[in-house]
N, C-alpha and C positions, 0 to 999 in steps of 0.2 A: 422441525425447526432447527436451524443451524445454530451451533454453539461457537462463540468467538473465543479465540485463544491468543495469547501474547506470543509474538514471533520476533526473533532477533532480526532487525532490519538488514544486517549484512548477509543474512542467509536468503534474501529475496533477489531473484534474478528478474530483470525487467526486459521482456522481449522488445526488439526494435519497433515492432508495430505499435507499441504503447508509447513510444517516445516521439512519434511523428506529430501528434497533435498537442504536444506539451506547451503550456502557456505559463511562463515564469511568474507573470503578474497574478494569475489565478492561484498559483501555488502559494505565493506570498500572502495574498488576501486570506486564503484558507488557513495558513499558519497563524495569522493573527486571530482568526475565529477560533481555532483550536486552543490557543492560549486562553481565550476568554471563556469558552464553553466546553472544551474537551473534544476529543474525537467522537463524533456522534454515530458515524457509520463506519464499521470496520471495512478494511479492504478485502478483496477476495483473491485467494491464491490456490494453487494446486500443488501437490507434492510431485517432485520429479528429480531423479538422479541426485539424491542427497541434499537437495535444496528445495526452496519453494519458488514457484514461477507465478508472477503476477498475472491475474486474470482481469481484475478491475480495481481501479483506485490509484492510478499513478500520481495524480495531483496530491492526494492525501498522503501518499508515501513520501513524495518529495517535500511536502510541508513538514512532515514529522522529522525528516532528515535535517531540514533547515533549522528546526528547533533544537537540534542536537540530541534527539531521542534515540535510544538504543533498541527499543522494542516498539511494536505496533500491534494493535488489535486486528485480527484477521479471521475471516471465515475460510476454512479449508473446504474447497469444493471439488467435486469430481467433474473434471472438464477434459474433453478430448484434446489431444495435442494437435496443433495446426501446423 
C-alpha cells in the first residue's frame, strides 16, 4: 500500500504533456470541492533531480495552488522517465 506524504508545491515540476489537457474550469470546480471536503485523493509524483515530477493529478495540483496552499498530499511512485 502506498503511503501519502506532504510535499511542498513549489518542488513539483509539471511536464508539458500534463498541461495539454488542462481545463481551468475543472480545476476551479475541484478547488471548491477541496474547500468543502478536503483533498480526497493524493497526487502521484516521482523523484527526479532534486525535485518531484508530476505523474498524475495536474488538476488537483492546480486547484491547491489556486487555494494558496503551500503543500499537497502525494504518493511517491516508481515511474520510468518518458
